[in-house]
MIRO-277641 format. One record per residue (C-alpha): residue in three letters; z, y, x. Coordinates in steps of 0.001 Angstrom, whole numbers, plus 500000, padded with zeros to 6 digits. Layout:
ALAZYX...
***
This chain:
MET080122763600921407GLU081778760552919784LEU083012759394923209ILE084337762839924018ALA086042763022920605SER087697759655921184LEU088949760822924595ILE090415763976923039PHE091961761834920265ALA093574759623922953LEU094941762724924702ALA096403763900921382LEU098123760528920971ILE099538760785924485HIS100741764293923666THR102644762991920621LEU104461760572922932MET105541763492925139VAL106875765973922561LYS110474765126923454ARG109640765815927111PHE108066769194926304GLU111158770142924327HIS113333769193927289TRP111140771255929657SER111440774279927330HIS115218774291928014ARG114802773589931705PHE112196776302932365PRO113227779283930203SER110493781542931620HIS107896779283929950ALA110083778237927015GLY107740779708924378VAL104610777723925199LEU106599774566926081HIS108470774727922784LEU105165775210920947LEU103674772149922653GLY106865770256921851GLU106397770772918093VAL104928767493916892GLU103379769260913897VAL101315771413916289VAL099882768549918369PHE096880767439916329GLY095948770946915245PHE096022772053918875TRP093766769200920022ALA091493769667917008LEU090854773218918236ILE090010771829921667LEU087610769330920042VAL085831772078918089ALA085566774285921199THR084206771327923210MET081722770512920456ALA080526774118920418TRP079935773911924171VAL078214770493924118VAL076054770608920974GLY076234774265919956PRO078441776574917835PRO076448776095914567GLU076856772313914751ALA080566772642915547LEU081133774930912580GLU079107772659910321TYR081251769690911343LEU084444771671910776GLU083322772886907330THR082184769452906126ARG085594767817906617GLN087718767113903535TYR090952769134903627THR092262768317900135GLU095081766130901436PRO096545768730903858MET096347771370901104PHE098030769066898592VAL100834768103900972PHE101500771791901699VAL101708772661898008ILE103771769649896985MET106266770186899815VAL106932773781898873MET107213773081895157ALA109302769905895437ALA111742771678897748SER112275774605895380ARG115860774979894215PRO115250774324890480ILE113375771056891220PHE115922769948893782GLN118762770902891474MET117308768642888795VAL116815765705891156ASN120184766110892815GLY121878766270889418ALA120157763073888297LEU121225761318891513ASN124822762449891032ASN124814761095887483LEU123368757777888611ALA125876757578891457HIS128782757516888969TRP127520754203887652LEU127483752493891068PRO130637750667892234VAL130911752589895535ARG132044756070896536SER129640758849895667SER128428759630899206VAL127409756016899723ALA125808755790896277ILE123732758993896672THR122604758000900149TRP121544754584898880LEU119607756196896038GLY117957758515898566PHE116671755550900563VAL115779753318897598ALA115197755197894326LEU113373758244895666PRO110788756270897723LEU109997754184894637LEU109748757375892606GLY106850758224894892SER104698755875892807ALA104960758439890002ILE105244761830891725THR103181760904894847GLU104499759979898284PRO104586763512899768ALA106794764756896938ALA109082761748897234MET109322762203901017THR110215765894900649LEU112923765256898056ALA114358762307899959ALA114509764316903166LEU116298767172901403VAL118821764825899810LEU119493762887903017ALA119412765740905606PRO123021766946905147ARG124401763475904546VAL122724761380907237PHE120814763536909738GLN123787765433911145ALA125744765535914409ARG128448763166913167MET125916760334912731PRO125208758291915901GLU121695758918917241PRO120546755251917019LEU121559755150913346LYS119634758363912685TYR116475756846914153LEU116995753681912133ALA117525755826909017LEU114332757792909719GLY112414754544910226VAL113710753126906947LEU112820756332905082LEU109268756446906433VAL108611752751905805ASN110142752800902336VAL108088755833901273SER104926754237902691ILE105347751024900688GLY107196752647897758GLY104021754319896534THR102206751027895944LEU103526750419892407THR100596752516891076SER097010753090892159PHE097158756891892603ALA100322757826894504ALA099831756309897978PRO096897757793899996PRO095835754444901539VAL095722752843898070LEU093902755773896515MET091126755482899095VAL090167752002897883ALA091358751858894231ALA088134753105892640THR085810751179894968TRP087630747877894559GLN088641748541890911TRP092378748251891532SER094333749502888487SER098008750417888397GLY098672747126886642PHE096998745242889467MET098984747193892058LEU102300746489890341ALA101574742758890040THR100061742343893523PHE101911744841895715GLY104523746715893722TRP107256744134893133LYS107041742999896752ALA107334746593897950ALA110316747250895660LEU112113744204897044ALA111502745315900651VAL112651748880899840LEU115839747464898305VAL116572745280901334ASN115859748033903865GLY117930750655902058THR120884748401901336VAL121193747063904887LEU120909750570906334VAL123572752099904097ALA125892749182904822LEU125559749928908539MET126222753674908213ARG128703753839905348ALA131638754540907667HIS129925757737908868LEU129109759120905416GLN131230762060904174ASP132304762262900542GLU131361765901899931VAL128348768018900909ALA128039771697900031ASP125225772061897501SER124168775404898964ASN123204773679902204VAL121645770543900731ASN118136771812900284ARG117766773834903468PRO117747771548906535GLY117500773214909895PRO119512775384912272ASP119930778124909673GLN121816776011907110GLU124972778117907307ALA123001781276906597VAL121949780041903191GLN123830781918900485GLN125192780266897399LYS122669780778894601ALA123197780725890871ALA122248777502889123ALA118772777717887668PRO118604777720883831TRP117107774611882299VAL114037776508881058LEU113150777578884592SER113676774046885887LEU111423772740883122VAL108668775231884048HIS108913774167887686ALA108740770510886674LEU105663771098884503LEU103899772963887303LEU104766770165889734ALA103437767560887278GLY100258769585886908VAL099740769631890671VAL100246765842890802VAL097697765272888016LEU095199767622889700ALA095856766307893204HIS092153765823893936HIS091049769195892629PRO092211771786895203VAL090917774820893318ALA092935773817890271PHE096180772856891994MET096063775924894243GLY095840778021891098LEU099004776360889770PHE100653776914893135LEU099915780645893051LEU101431780786889569PHE104478778956890926LEU104822781513893753GLY104741784341891223ILE107470782691889099ALA109560781928892185HIS109377785583893229ALA110166786860889722TYR113287784644889552GLU114275784908893203ARG117978784895892378TYR117636781221891400GLN115716780230894551SER116608779270898067PRO114068780372900709LEU110831778411900192ILE109967776065903076LEU106600777748903706LYS106769777507907499GLU107599773812907539ALA104905773023904974LEU102264775064906805LEU103001773253910066VAL102653769902908320ALA099340771012906768PHE098145772133910219PHE099056768711911619LEU097202766832908863ALA094158769111909057GLY094000768467912803LEU094159764730912137VAL091272765080909649VAL089151766877912266LEU089961764472915087GLY089700761367912930GLY086285762216911591LEU084615761036914805GLN086525757774915247GLN084544755705912753TRP082160754399915430TRP084838752126916920LEU087247751646914002GLU084838750302911406PRO083320747443913483LEU086814746525914698VAL088086746192911136SER085005744355909836ASP085149741660912527MET088713740531911775SER089769737555909663ALA092157738182906772ASN095254737180908747ALA094215739089911849LEU093336742071909667PHE096864742181908245TRP098463742496911689GLY095568744490913094ALA095814747057910284MET099549747347910903GLY098930748098914578LEU095958750400914040THR097907752371911462ALA100311753405914241ILE097499755295916019THR095464756395912988ASP096291757645909522ASN096554754617907203ALA094472756325904532ALA091640756797907035LEU091899753133907956THR091681751848904383TYR088851754280903634LEU086821752755906459GLY087577749323904983SER086251750452901616LEU082889751187903262ILE082469747567904403PRO080175745796901887ASN081356742566900235LEU084759742539901932PRO086561739393900639ALA089505739873898285ALA091884738319900826SER090750740820903468GLN091091743698900994TYR094694742710900360SER095430742227904075LEU093979745614905006VAL096012747592902486ALA099191745549902939GLY099076745970906716ALA098247749660906456VAL101178750509904160ALA103619748205905971GLY102895749963909269GLY103101753428907737GLY106447754280909315LEU105836753318912926THR104635756747914089VAL104478760283912779ILE100700759983912246ALA100747756615910491ASN101165758017906960ALA100367761460905575PRO103928762275904342ASN105548761404907693PRO105076764866909253ALA106905766328906272ALA109971764211907052VAL109785765126910721ALA109540768838909929LEU112529768721907582LEU114776766361909548ARG114148766982913241HIS116948769580913499GLY119416766769912943PHE118384765052916185LYS119248765835919777GLU117400768933921066SER115940769302917546SER113193766861918485ILE112273763359917335GLY111141761034920120PRO108217758720919285ALA109848755788921080GLY113011756202919056LEU111019756479915839PHE109032753352916653ALA112187751403917482GLY113931752626914336ALA110970751681912134LEU110353748261913682LEU112905746249911683PRO112101747800908242THR108384747350909074LEU108965743615909678VAL110841743384906387ALA107858745004904600ALA105458742688906461ALA107471739657905404ALA107449740784901784PHE103674741291901751GLY102852738314903941LEU105183735605902631LEU105783736353898939
***
């Protein structure tokens, strides 16, 4: 069954490389456009192949065993990402964040569009160390969607921008021990505190984020417009123009949203508790609908489906991943972790490393550094990446993000992150 699961996992990886092709076929063969478009949705890929895995398991070992495997997986992370995406994208929260960015932009010696874009690529990823990476990714994508990921921006620059965003969020959560999933998986086992993370990883990550964001904005500044309609800022997608201008949320409502969001972050590992807060949030959002834009429930559900599929498929990959990681030297582990992260979730990779007894401190550092540095190379490399893809893909040609373009766009910022962690 482990061999079969690895084969299905490999097919899922191949499928992710072909999503752009499926999207192209959906336009070429309109009679089959529905199913081809579905298979071209990158958020559907791993959920689709997870269903195939469960069906195959039911056939090979029996339905009770398949259901037992499915029910013993840990789905807290997909649930959390779903909740945090919806809440962080709500209009009162976004209004607060966007207002803060506008105020900060006035203090920077460049025009406002350049300043806000720079803050979106630098400040918001680093904020992920406080509000968690999925929340930072959602807010950054909403801020940057109408400014960067639009038709006026050359396609190569959009892929570079997406690569910088994904890499910066992946490493930007390493200033604390609770915000980045790959760090959280090992923090308790290896006794890594937030102070340790800041001294060992955080300042290096902040420097890499600053370099990546500054170089990128310098390259694209000529394409940045000075004004973006606020009504369209927090609703990326083909239906931007249909969004109606909403009244500004009163500060009390924004404060309530912020407190609920903070509660979800604090209770991130207690799904019953944070789902309760989320249901309360939905009730408040419905009661004060005049202050809300449409909630991004569809996008968040697709991302959760993607991550849940990755959990199901990844649960049977330990047999080859763990010995591979344990046999590497510290230097090889750094580069190996960076490469393996591209085909596995980096949190799953570091979790396997935490199971290895007496792993040397140098190897511990190399594993986590490589895992977070490589977190932007593919859509599956880091848990928040599917959120960015779901929110930003409409800004790309054929509303689809090609894996080759993403890998190419993330390569340079990944090397900057690798240099920061490997040389400093």
